[in-house]
C-alpha positions in Angstrom: 23.9 43.3 9.9 23.1 42.6 6.7 26.5 40.7 5.8 26.0 38.3 8.7 22.3 37.9 7.8 23.5 36.6 4.4 25.9 34.5 6.2 23.4 32.8 8.3 21.4 32.3 5.4 24.0 30.7 3.4 24.9 28.3 6.4 21.3 27.7 6.9 20.9 26.4 3.3 23.7 24.4 3.6 21.6 22.4 6.3 18.9 21.6 3.6 21.0 20.2 1.1 19.1 16.9 -0.2 15.8 18.4 0.3 14.8 17.4 -2.9 14.9 13.9 -2.0 12.0 14.3 0.5 8.3 12.8 -0.9 6.8 15.9 0.9 6.9 19.3 -0.1 9.4 21.5 2.5 9.7 25.0 2.7 12.5 26.5 5.2 12.4 29.8 6.3 14.7 32.1 8.2 14.0 33.8 11.7 12.6 37.1 10.0 10.2 35.0 7.6 12.5 35.2 4.3 12.6 31.8 2.3 16.2 29.8 2.7 15.0 26.8 0.6 11.9 25.1 -1.5 12.2 21.7 -2.4 10.8 20.0 -5.8 7.7 18.4 -4.0 6.6 22.1 -2.5 7.1 23.6 -6.3 4.9 20.5 -7.5 2.2 21.3 -5.0 2.2 25.2 -5.1 3.9 26.2 -8.4 6.0 28.2 -6.6 10.0 27.4 -7.7 13.0 27.7 -5.7 14.6 30.5 -7.8 11.2 32.6 -7.2 11.0 32.1 -3.7 14.2 32.1 -1.9 15.1 35.5 -0.4 11.6 37.0 -0.6 9.4 36.7 2.7 7.0 33.6 2.5 3.7 35.4 3.3 4.8 37.4 -0.4 5.5 33.8 -2.2 2.7 31.4 -0.5 -0.3 32.9 0.0 -2.1 30.1 1.8 -5.3 30.5 3.8 -7.1 28.2 6.1 -10.8 27.3 6.0 -11.8 30.4 7.2 -9.7 32.4 4.9 -7.3 33.8 7.8 -3.8 34.2 6.8 -1.6 31.3 7.3 1.8 33.0 8.6 -0.6 34.8 11.1 -2.0 31.4 12.1 1.6 29.9 12.6 2.2 32.9 14.9 5.9 32.3 14.9 6.9 34.4 17.8 3.9 34.0 19.9 3.2 31.2 22.4 5.3 29.3 25.1 9.2 29.3 24.4 9.1 25.9 24.6 7.0 25.5 21.7 8.5 23.7 18.8 5.8 22.7 16.3 2.5 23.3 14.7 0.0 20.7 13.9 -0.8 19.8 10.7 -3.9 21.6 9.6 -5.4 21.9 5.9 -4.9 25.2 4.2 -5.7 26.1 0.6 -3.6 27.8 -2.3 -4.8 30.8 -4.3 -5.9 28.2 -7.1 -8.2 26.4 -4.5 -5.8 23.4 -3.9 -6.0 22.0 -0.4 -2.7 21.0 1.3 -2.1 19.7 4.7 0.5 22.1 6.0 2.7 21.5 9.4 5.6 23.5 10.7 8.6 23.1 13.0 10.1 25.4 15.1 13.8 25.3 15.3 15.1 26.9 18.2 19.1 27.9 19.6 19.3 26.9 22.4 16.8 23.8 21.8 14.9 24.1 25.2 13.7 28.2 25.4 15.9 29.6 22.9 15.0 32.0 20.2 13.7 30.8 16.6 16.2 30.5 14.1 14.5 28.8 11.6 11.1 27.6 10.6 10.7 24.3 8.6 7.2 24.0 6.9 6.4 20.6 5.5 3.2 20.3 3.3 1.3 17.4 1.3 -1.7 16.9 -0.9 -4.7 16.6 1.0 -6.1 14.6 -1.7 -4.1 11.7 -0.2 -5.9 11.9 2.8 -9.5 12.3 1.0 -8.6 8.9 -1.2 -7.3 7.2 2.3 -10.7 8.1 4.0 -12.7 7.1 0.9 -10.4 3.8 1.1 -11.3 3.2 4.9 -15.1 3.7 4.2 -14.9 1.0 1.3 -13.0 -1.2 3.7 -15.5 -0.9 6.2 -18.4 -1.6 3.7 -17.1 -4.3 2.2 -16.2 -5.9 5.8 -19.6 -5.4 6.7 -20.8 -7.2 3.7 -18.5 -10.1 3.8 -19.0 -11.2 7.1 -22.7 -10.8 7.2 -23.3 -13.8 4.8 -21.2 -16.5 6.4 -22.1 -15.1 10.0 -25.8 -15.2 9.0 -25.4 -18.9 7.9 -23.4 -19.7 10.8 -26.1 -18.3 13.1 -28.9 -19.7 11.5 -27.3 -23.3 11.0 -26.4 -23.7 14.8 -29.6 -22.3 16.0 -31.5 -24.7 14.0 -29.0 -27.5 15.2 -29.7 -26.5 18.6 -33.5 -26.1 18.5 -34.4 -29.5 16.4 -31.3 -31.5 17.0 -33.3 -34.6 17.5 -35.1 -34.1 14.2 -32.2 -34.4 11.8 -30.7 -37.1 10.4 -27.0 -37.8 11.0 -26.5 -37.0 7.0 -28.2 -33.8 7.6 -26.6 -32.9 10.6 -23.2 -33.0 8.7 -24.3 -31.0 5.8 -25.0 -28.3 8.2 -21.8 -28.5 10.3 -19.9 -28.6 7.3 -21.3 -25.6 5.9 -20.8 -23.6 9.4 -17.0 -25.0 8.9 -16.8 -23.2 5.5 -18.3 -20.2 6.7 -15.9 -20.1 9.6 -13.0 -20.5 7.1 -14.4 -17.7 4.9 -14.4 -15.5 8.0 -11.0 -16.3 9.1 -9.6 -15.7 5.8 -11.2 -12.4 5.4 -9.5 -11.5 8.8 -6.1 -12.9 7.9 -6.3 -10.6 4.6 -7.5 -7.6 6.6 -4.1 -8.3 8.9 -2.0 -8.1 6.0 -3.6 -5.0 4.2 -3.3 -3.3 7.8 0.8 -4.4 7.7 1.4 -3.7 4.1 -0.4 0.1 4.3 1.5 1.0 7.6 4.9 -0.2 6.4 5.1 -3.2 9.5 5.4 -6.1 7.2 8.5 -8.3 8.4 10.4 -10.2 5.8 12.1 -13.3 7.2 14.9 -14.7 4.4 15.8 -18.0 3.9 16.7 -20.1 0.9 13.5 -20.8 -1.2 13.1 -23.3 -3.7 10.3 -21.8 -6.0 9.5 -24.5 -8.3 9.2 -27.1 -5.1 6.7 -24.1 -3.7 4.9 -24.2 -7.0 4.5 -27.9 -7.0 3.3 -27.7 -3.6 0.5 -25.3 -4.3 -0.5 -27.3 -7.2 -0.4 -30.6 -4.9 -3.1 -28.8 -2.7 -5.5 -27.7 -5.4 -5.4 -31.2 -7.1 -6.0 -32.8 -3.2 -8.8 -30.0 -2.9 -10.6 -31.8 -6.1 -9.2 -29.8 -8.9 -7.8 -32.0 -12.2 -3.9 -32.2 -12.4 -4.2 -31.9 -16.2 -5.2 -28.6 -15.6 -2.0 -27.4 -14.2 1.3 -27.1 -16.2 4.8 -25.9 -14.6 7.9 -25.0 -16.8 11.2 -24.2 -15.3 13.1 -22.5 -17.8 17.3 -22.5 -17.5 19.3 -22.6 -14.4 17.9 -20.8 -11.7 20.0 -18.7 -9.0 19.7 -19.3 -5.3 17.0 -17.0 -3.6 16.4 -15.7 -0.4 12.9 -14.9 0.3 10.2 -15.2 3.0 8.9 -18.9 2.2 5.2 -18.2 3.8 4.9 -15.1 2.0 5.8 -16.4 -1.2 3.7 -19.4 -0.8 1.0 -16.8 -0.2 1.7 -15.2 -3.5 1.8 -18.3 -5.7 -1.6 -19.6 -3.9 -3.3 -16.1 -4.4 -2.2 -16.0 -8.2 -3.0 -19.7 -8.8 -6.4 -19.4 -7.0 -6.9 -16.3 -9.0 -6.4 -18.0 -12.1 -8.6 -20.6 -11.5 -11.5 -18.7 -10.2 -11.4 -16.0 -13.0 -9.7 -18.0 -16.2 -10.4 -21.1 -17.8 -8.4 -23.9 -19.3 -4.7 -24.5 -18.4 -3.1 -22.7 -15.4 0.5 -22.4 -16.6 3.5 -21.4 -14.0 6.7 -20.6 -15.5 9.8 -19.8 -13.8 13.0 -18.7 -15.2 15.9 -16.5 -14.3 16.9 -12.8 -15.2 19.8 -10.7 -14.7 19.1 -10.1 -11.2 16.9 -12.7 -9.5 14.1 -14.7 -10.9 10.9 -14.0 -12.9 7.4 -16.2 -12.3 4.2 -15.9 -14.4 1.2 -17.4 -13.8 -1.1 -17.6 -16.9 -4.6 -18.6 -17.8 -6.8 -19.2 -20.7 -9.5 -17.0 -20.0 -11.0 -13.7 -21.2 -7.9 -11.7 -19.9 -7.9 -8.1 -18.3 -8.8 -5.6 -21.0 -5.5 -3.1 -21.4 -7.9 0.0 -19.8 -8.1 -2.2 -16.6 -4.7 -3.4 -16.0 -3.8 -0.8 -13.5 -6.6 -1.2 -11.4 -6.3 -4.9 -10.6 -3.9 -4.2 -7.8 -6.2 -2.2 -6.1 -8.4 -2.9 -3.0 -11.5 -4.4 -3.7 -10.9 -4.7 -7.4 -12.9 -7.6 -8.7 -13.8 -6.7 -12.3 -17.0 -8.1 -13.6 -16.4 -11.0 -11.4 -18.4 -10.3 -8.3 -20.4 -13.0 -8.4 -17.5 -15.8 -8.3 -16.4 -14.6 -4.8 -13.2 -13.3 -2.7 -12.8 -10.0 -1.1 -11.1 -8.2 -3.9 -7.9 -8.1 -1.8 -5.9 -10.7 -2.7 -3.7 -9.0 -5.5 -3.5 -6.0 -3.5 -1.8 -8.3 -1.1 0.0 -10.2 -3.7 1.5 -6.7 -5.0 2.5 -5.5 -1.3 4.5 -8.8 -0.4 6.6 -8.8 -3.9 7.3 -5.2 -3.6 8.5 -6.1 0.5 10.8 -8.2 -1.0 12.2 -5.4 -3.7 10.1 -6.9 -6.4 7.5 -5.8 -8.8 4.5 -7.6 -10.4 2.5 -6.5 -14.0 -0.5 -7.9 -15.6 -0.7 -8.3 -19.5 -2.5 -10.4 -22.1 -0.7 -14.0 -22.2 0.5 -15.9 -25.1 -2.7 -17.9 -25.2 -5.2 -14.9 -24.7 -5.6 -15.1 -20.6 -4.3 -12.9 -18.5 -0.5 -13.6 -17.2 0.6 -12.0 -13.9 4.1 -11.7 -14.2 6.5 -10.7 -10.7 10.1 -10.5 -10.5 11.8 -10.9 -7.6 15.8 -10.1 -6.9 18.0 -13.0 -5.4 17.9 -11.4 -1.8 20.4 -11.7 0.7 20.0 -13.7 4.2 19.2 -12.2 7.3 21.9 -12.2 9.9 21.2 -11.6 13.5 
């Protein structure tokens, strides 16, 4: 009997080779509650190593408790409930050190429907991530409410005034009011668009539709748009260095990245905005530089977070632009950093792989 149990344990262990590659903690337990495997993520979360756990009973090595102080293995009740039960929903548990984890379990049965339990697969993740997500959502609601209040108040005020006193205003006064309403409506539309982008990035639903993209041509288009909007042409400089490879990218999203970075340089920087495009060993590097105050090194890790505005809240913006830029670049397989530029301002530098075409 003992030899058969050992062989079964070895066979089960073979089933979980590669669990160290999983991002969440994972513990595999046999039908008797003996630990078969512990991955690196579980060790990081609990401090329990695979060498110290395998072969021992799970309750002896993972002393988790629920919020009422109850033993987690009793809570799991492996052999209780209906024979069709295959999972235990995720619940918060605490380690002996007080660290909170979100723990769930899958009951592996043979045969699958109504059979005996042969393994229990326990997954765990840091509850701190959930707390950060909840704070982020609360910040999102607060920011959206704040950003919507001002333009909607303006739209409501001007439209109500025009409707009530239309004949009292001159055509010039009406035009000023309607232009303000139009600008505020554009502001609301942009906020909604950014929120949709954030949602797609966070949920992993961002789709990339690749085509050949001429990055310098896209930069020239962005600059032309800013000049048409009233910026002096001499404020921009484009430098293309070396022979660029053919790049397969999502043109609309690259336009969005470039537009956001150029707008950020105009809003928060000073002097000339310089865009440098050059090849690297696996694709293209683009740098957007300004001649402003730059970003202190201690803040460099924060600029790509949601709602980051530094000390420039008075200059407008939702604080979502750079977060979206990072998400769009990473969706292409690239990366972005910020550093001090050659002339003292901020330099946002992103690298993109050449990419491959989409095939139906």
